[in-house]
C-alpha positions in Angstrom: -5.8 61.1 -52.7 -4.7 63.5 -49.9 -3.7 62.0 -46.6 -2.8 63.8 -43.5 -0.6 62.5 -40.7 -0.6 63.9 -37.3 2.8 64.9 -36.2 3.8 64.3 -32.7 5.6 67.4 -31.1 8.0 66.3 -28.5 8.8 68.8 -25.9 12.4 68.8 -24.7 13.1 70.2 -21.3 16.6 71.2 -21.1 18.1 72.0 -17.8 21.2 73.8 -16.5 22.9 72.6 -13.4 23.8 74.4 -10.3 26.2 72.4 -8.1 28.3 74.0 -5.4 31.5 72.1 -5.4 33.2 71.5 -2.1 36.8 70.3 -1.4 35.3 66.7 -1.4 34.1 67.0 -4.9 37.4 68.5 -6.1 39.3 65.5 -4.3 36.9 63.1 -6.3 37.9 65.0 -9.5 41.5 64.6 -8.6 41.1 60.9 -7.6 39.6 60.0 -11.0 42.2 61.9 -13.0 45.4 60.9 -11.0 44.8 57.2 -9.9 45.9 55.9 -13.3 42.2 55.7 -14.3 42.4 58.9 -16.3 38.7 59.6 -16.1 37.3 63.1 -16.4 33.6 63.4 -15.2 31.6 66.4 -16.5 29.7 66.7 -13.2 30.1 65.0 -9.8 27.0 64.7 -7.3 27.6 63.4 -3.8 24.8 62.1 -1.7 25.6 60.6 1.6 27.8 57.5 0.7 27.2 57.6 -3.0 29.3 59.5 -5.6 27.6 59.8 -8.9 29.8 60.8 -11.9 28.2 62.2 -14.9 30.3 61.4 -18.0 30.4 62.0 -21.7 28.0 59.4 -23.3 30.3 58.9 -26.3 33.1 57.5 -24.0 30.8 56.0 -21.2 31.7 52.4 -22.1 35.4 53.1 -22.0 34.9 54.7 -18.6 33.2 51.8 -17.2 35.9 49.6 -18.5 38.6 51.7 -16.9 36.8 51.8 -13.6 36.1 48.1 -13.5 39.8 47.4 -14.3 40.8 49.9 -11.5 38.5 48.1 -9.0 39.7 44.7 -9.9 43.4 45.3 -9.3 43.3 48.0 -6.6 44.2 47.1 -3.0 42.1 49.8 -1.4 38.4 50.0 -2.3 36.7 53.5 -2.0 34.5 53.7 1.0 31.8 55.4 -1.2 29.7 53.7 -3.8 30.7 55.1 -7.1 28.2 55.2 -10.0 28.8 56.4 -13.5 25.8 57.9 -15.5 25.7 59.4 -19.0 25.5 63.1 -19.0 22.6 65.0 -20.6 21.0 68.3 -20.2 17.5 66.9 -21.0 15.5 66.1 -17.9 13.9 63.0 -19.6 17.3 61.5 -20.5 18.8 62.4 -17.2 16.2 60.2 -15.4 16.4 57.4 -18.0 20.1 57.4 -17.6 19.8 57.4 -13.8 17.8 54.3 -14.2 19.8 52.6 -16.9 19.3 49.1 -15.4 15.5 49.2 -15.6 14.2 47.7 -18.8 11.1 49.2 -20.5 11.1 52.3 -18.2 8.8 54.9 -19.6 9.5 58.6 -18.5 7.0 61.3 -19.2 7.5 64.8 -18.2 5.0 67.6 -18.3 5.9 71.2 -17.4 3.2 73.4 -15.9 3.7 76.7 -14.3 7.3 76.3 -12.9 6.6 72.7 -12.0 7.8 69.5 -13.6 5.4 66.6 -13.3 7.3 63.5 -13.8 5.8 60.1 -14.4 7.9 56.9 -14.2 6.2 53.9 -15.4 8.1 50.6 -15.1 7.1 47.0 -15.2 5.8 45.6 -12.0 8.8 43.5 -11.4 11.2 46.4 -11.6 9.3 49.1 -9.5 11.3 48.0 -6.4 14.4 49.2 -8.2 12.8 52.6 -9.0 12.4 53.2 -5.2 15.6 51.3 -4.0 16.3 49.8 -0.7 14.4 51.9 2.1 13.5 54.5 -0.6 17.2 55.5 -1.0 17.3 55.6 -4.8 14.2 57.7 -5.2 15.4 60.0 -2.3 18.7 60.5 -4.0 17.1 61.4 -7.4 14.8 63.8 -5.8 17.7 65.3 -3.9 19.5 65.7 -7.1 16.7 67.3 -8.8 16.0 69.8 -6.0 19.7 70.7 -5.3 21.5 70.6 -8.6 19.1 72.0 -11.4 19.3 75.7 -11.7 16.1 77.6 -11.2 13.2 77.6 -8.8 11.4 74.5 -10.1 9.0 72.2 -8.2 9.0 68.4 -8.9 6.1 66.2 -8.7 7.2 62.5 -9.0 4.7 59.6 -9.6 5.5 56.0 -10.1 3.1 53.8 -11.9 
């Protein structure tokens, strides 16, 4: 008896980052390192009033604990909203980690002629979190994709 199984081939879309660091970025790196938090982000992205820190996935929970302890006991709260995201160079994982709080999020990515077609499929009750208040969350993600991933890629983003 001879049986054959179809093997699913998963395409991985690895990306490189291109971020121009300013003195503000460097100040945030120093802030995390020197304020008794002892956090070393791998990458920092600043969008308006939000600082997104990409950290090593292995120590992600430890970093969250350190940050929460700092916020609990510090007298001066940062004026910026600070978010920690697990670091990855796979586009699918970057987006999944970006929306870590959305359960059952399905991310599919197709690459066609220098263009990424990204489909985000979330349960209906969580779709508002994909977009964010006044479209802020999706705007921040699109800005990150356009400005921080090296290469001349186009992005098509669809929410189901």
